Each structure stands twice: as C-alpha cells, then as structure tokens.
N, C-alpha and C positions, 0 to 999 in steps of 0.2 A: 504494500499500499504506500508507505512513505508519507512524507509531509512536504509542503512547499513553504520555505522560509526565505524571505527577501528575494522571491522569485526563483530560488534555487531548490532543487529536489534534494532531500536528505532522507536517510534511512529511518526505519522505525525505531532503531536503537542508536543512541549517540555515544559519546565518549567523554569521560571526565578526565581532564588533564592534571588535576591537583597533585596526584601521587607521583608524577614525574619530576616535580621540582620542590614540593613542600615536604621535605623528608630530612632526617638528620644527616645522612651521608649523600653527597651529590652523586647522581647517576650520570655516567659519561654520556655525552651528547649522542654518540653513535648508538648506544643502547636505547635511549629515549627516542631517537629518530626511527629506530626499527619498530617501536611500539606505535608511533604515530602512522607510520607507513602501513602497518598491519591493520590499524583501525580504518584507514581509507580504503584499503583493498577489501575489507569486510563490509563495506557500505556504511560504516559508522562515521560519516563525514560531518555530523553536527557535533561540534566540540565546545566544551565548556571549560573556561579557565578563570584565572584571577590575577589582578594586579599585584596582590599580596601573597600569591602562592609561591613564596620563596623570596630571596633577596633581589634587589634591583637588577643584578646582572644575571640572575638565573631564576626567572619565574615563567609563567605560561607564555607571556608576550615575548620576552627575550629568547626563550627557547624556540618559539615558532619563527622568530626573525632569522635565527641561525638555520632552522630547518628549511625555510624558504630560500635562503642563500644557497643551500646545497641542492634543493629540489625546486627550482623556480617554476617548474611545470605544475606543481601542486598548489600554487597560490590561489587559483580560482576554484579549487575543489573543496576546501574546508569552509564550512559556515560556522563562524566563530561567535560565541557568546562570552562576554567577559564581565566579571564582578569587580567592582571598585567601590569608591566612596567610603573606605574604611581608614580612619585616621590613626593617630597614635593609640596604642593599646587596643586596637580594633574598634575604636570609638566611631560609630556611624556618623557620617557627615553628608547629609542630603541637602545642605544649603546651596544656593546658586554658586557661590564661590567654591564650595567643596566639590560640587559636580563638575564644574569647569576645570578645576585643577586636576581632578582624578582622570577625567576623559583625556585631557591634553597630555597627561603623563603616559597614559596607555598608548596613545597614538605615537608618542615619541619613542616609547620602548619597542614597539613593533617595527618602527623605523621605515614605514612606507613599504614594507615587504608583504603586507597582507592587509585585509580589511577587517575591521571590527563590525561585524554584521549586527550585533545586538550588545547592549550594555545594560547592566543592572546594578543598583546599589546593593551591596552585600546584605545589608540590614536596614530597616526603616530607621531614620533619624527621629528619635522621640522629641527633638526640639524643633523640627521643621515639618510643617504640614506636607502631606504627600503631594498635594496639588502644586505646591511650590517646587518640590523636587522634580516632578514630571514635567513641569513647564521648563525648568532649567535643562532637563534632558532633551526636550523638544528643540531647544536652541542648538544643542550639539548635533542633532539630526539635521537641522537646517543648515548648519555650518559644514556638513559633510564629514564630520569626525566619526560618527557612528551611523549605522543603518536604521536601527530601531531600538525600542525600549522594552526591557523586561524587568520584572521585580523578583525579589528573593525573600522568602520566609516572612510573608505578610499575611494578615488576616483577611477574611472574606470582606469585611467592611472596608479595609484599606484598598482592596482590589477594586471594589465598586466605586469608591471615591476617585481612584486614579483613572479608571476607564472613562470617567466623565470629562476628564481634562485632555487626555491624549490616547492614542492607540497603544494598547499593551499587547505585545506580541508573545508573551510567555510569563509564567509564574514558576519559579524554581522553589521547590520544597522537598524536604526529606519524605520519601514515600516508598514503602515496601511492606512485605509481610511482617517485617520487624517494626514498622512504624506506619500505622493506618490513620494517623491524625487528620490528614486531608479529607477523609471520608466522614469524619466526626465533627469537625470544626467549621464546616460550611465552605471551605476553600474549593473543594472539587465541584460543589454545586455552583458556586459563583463563577468559576472558570467555564463550566458547561453552559451556563446561561449567557455568558458574554463571548463565547467561542474563543477562549484563550487556552492554549495548550498548557498542560502542566509539564514542567521539566523536573523529572523525578531523580533527585540525587540520592546517593547511597542506596540504590535499589537492591543491593546485596547485603543490606544490614551492616555496613562497614566491615564486610568480609565475613561476618558470622554465618550468613546464609549459604556460603560456598561449601560449608562443612569442613573447611581446612583448619579451623580454630577449635580445638577440642578441650583446652583448659587455659587459664590465664597465663600459664607459662609459655604458651605458643605465641604470645604477644611480646615483642621486643621491649626492653625496659625504657627505651627512648621513644616509644610509639605513643602518640597522643591518646590512643584508646585506653591506655593504662589509667587515665584520669576520668574516663567516662563512667557514670553510675552503672550502666548495664553490663559492664565488663568487670565489675568488682568481684572478688572471690566469694563474698557471702551470697551473691545472687547468680553467679555465673552458671552453676550446675542446673539451677531451675530454669534459667533462660535458654539453656542448651536443649531443653525438651522440645521446643518448637522446631529447632533445626533438625533434630532426629526424626521428627514426624515428616518434615519435608524431604529428608533423605530417603525415607521409606517410599514415599510417593515417586520420587525420582528413580529409585531402583526399579520399581515396577514399570516405569516408562522407558527405562534404558537410557536415561539422560543424567545430566549433572543437576544437583540441587539448586545451584545458581541459575541454571536455565529455567527451572521451574519458577523461581522467584521473579525473573524478568518476564517470563511468559504470563505470569499472573497479572502483571501490570498491563501488558499488551492486551490480554483478554478482557480485563476490566474496562479498558478504553472503548471496547466495542459494545458495551452494555448500554441500554437506554438511560438517558440522563447523565451520562458520564462525559467528561471532556476528552480531548485527545491527550495522550500521555506519552512522553518521550523519555524512557529510562536512559541515564547517562552513567553507566558503570565505569569505574576506572580500572586500570590494570597496569602492571609494570613489566609484563612479559608478552611478547607477541602471541604465544599460544593461548594465554588467558584472554586476550582481546578476541581472538577467533572463537574461543569457547563461549564467551559472553554474547557474541553476535548471532549465535544460532537461535532461530526463532522456533519455539515448540508450540504446538497446539494443545490447549487444555480443554477437556471435555466439560460439559455442564456438571457432571458428577464429580469430576476432580475439583472444580471451582467450589462446589458445595463442601467437599472434604477440606479444602483449604480454609474456607470460612469457619468450619468447626475447629480446625487446628488453631486458628488465630484467637477464637473465643476461649478455648480451653487452656491455651499455653501463651497467653499474652505476656510479653516481656515485663520484668520488674525493673523500675528505675527510670529516671528521666533521660532524655536524649543527650543532654549536655550537663556539665557541672553547673552549679548555681550562677556563676558569672555569665556563662553562655546562654542559659535559659533567660536571664534578664534582657538579653539582646533580641529575643524573639518578639515579634509584633503580635499582640493578642487583643488589640483594640476592637471594640464592638460598634463604634460609630465614627 
C-alpha cells in the first residue's frame, strides 16, 4: 500500500535513525551507512531523526550529510522527518525564536546535501501556545527550510488546536503492544478524524518485543533503558510475560516476535476509525533492518488474541522516569 508524503511514495514501515548516533560508543560511518542502505533497499525510505540524536558532529543530520556525500544518488530517495526545538537539558523551546534557531541549525548541519521533508518539535513547549509554535513552523515552510510540519508526543486536544492553524502531516508517539496509550488517550481518534498519520516510534517496545532481552543483565550498563521504570529488576520478570505470549504466537506463524509487533500496528491501521500508522523501528545491523521490514498478515483471530494478551499482561511502570514523564503533553484543552 504505502503512503504519499511530500509527493513521494514511502513504504508502510519507516526507519528510526536514533540508534545510529545516540549511543555511548560511536558507530563507524561505514557500519551506519550499511544500515541506511539496507533500509532503503527494504523500502523503509521514510526516516526519522533528531537534531539532538548525538553531538553536533555526529547526529542524524551530520550522518546523513556524510552518507549523501558518499551516495549522492540516494539524496532524493529518503523522506526525512527531523525532531528539534529541544534546548539545554532537553528543555522544549517552541517559541518563534526557538523554532527558527533549531530549523536553521538543522539545515546547516545537513549542509545542503539533503532535504528536511518534515520537522517537529520534540516535545510541546509548556510556555508557548501550540498555535504560536505552528505559525513559526509555517514561516520555515514558506522560507523553504522544511517541507512540512509534524508534532511529537502531544495530546488529542493539542493536535486539534494545531490543525486549526496549519496542516499537520504527522504525529509521532510511542505506540506498540508494549504501549497502547494512543488508543486510550484520544490521540488515535483525533488523528483519524483529521486524517493525520501516526508515526509510531519504539514499535518494538524499545527492543523488548524482539524477544532478545531476557533479563536486566542483557541491557548494557551505559544503555538509557537501565533508567526506565519498565526495565527495572523488580518488574522486569512480570513485564516479560507479554513478550513470552507474543513469542508463542510468532512461533506458530513461523515468524519473529518483532514482526508480529509491527504487523499488529499495520493491521490496526486498516480497522474502521483508525488513522494511518507508520511504524519506525530502529536497528543497528542490516539484517535487523531487513527482518523488521517484513510485513506479516495477522488474522482476525490473532488480533483478538493479541488484544487478550495486552489486557492480561499489561506492562508495569511508566514509559519514562519522572523527568521524562513531565515533558509529555497531557493537556485537555
């Protein structure tokens, strides 16, 4: 099926760039390039990155600049969505000055080697009305610095307010079998009503739904997941129960549990009253990219089974530690 974004065709499954640069140990360019190339070859040409996904010389934008320098023929193949507007200590800055500075910095870092098709503030600025932020983003669209506007981790009320001011081309939220909040907080409903695609980040439950993580010891000490409530030792074994159920279903289908997780999102998007959903799994190895790109069909009976699994084995713990949770927009008006 695919989707049309900024007049370009993209696959049903996108690709998250974060893990290629936001990591304790720098991945060599050649290894990262192989992952990006695998994503393109697998049809995952809708890519999501961040201004702050790594230091100024090695983030999503500077990595892509170097990739385009080596593979100039790929410049027009990637549809790029970039997060920004995150100031010191990840403080959201959606003010007109903050928007302008962030967008212009992103344009400078990609260095004219590629286009920023969409741009989104990483979090809603609690000190700036969303209408003001969207108006500032529209000025950047008019200036030709970005192609369109998306939002990230915003409430249904914020989505509706923003859509009255300008065209919103996507809303990025965490969405998976491990995190069903968009179905419960009105975000999916608002996006469906306004014909706005959901960009589903962490569709593999931050790696948990791949089945590769069996205990807290499997997570490196310098990995940010060590600080997330759902990965703490006192709840880990209980939270693993959902994964084991998904693994059983995957074994019966002869596929990977991560493919079931992504397939659930794709199947969900086909249901009445649901918006379009583009999962953006990340990966740091080409074979994982190819694995995640496989689209599997889930039957009605399997979808019912997954609903039961989610009800009976809902994860314990918030998505982020308290400081991260405070950055999420939960406004109701």
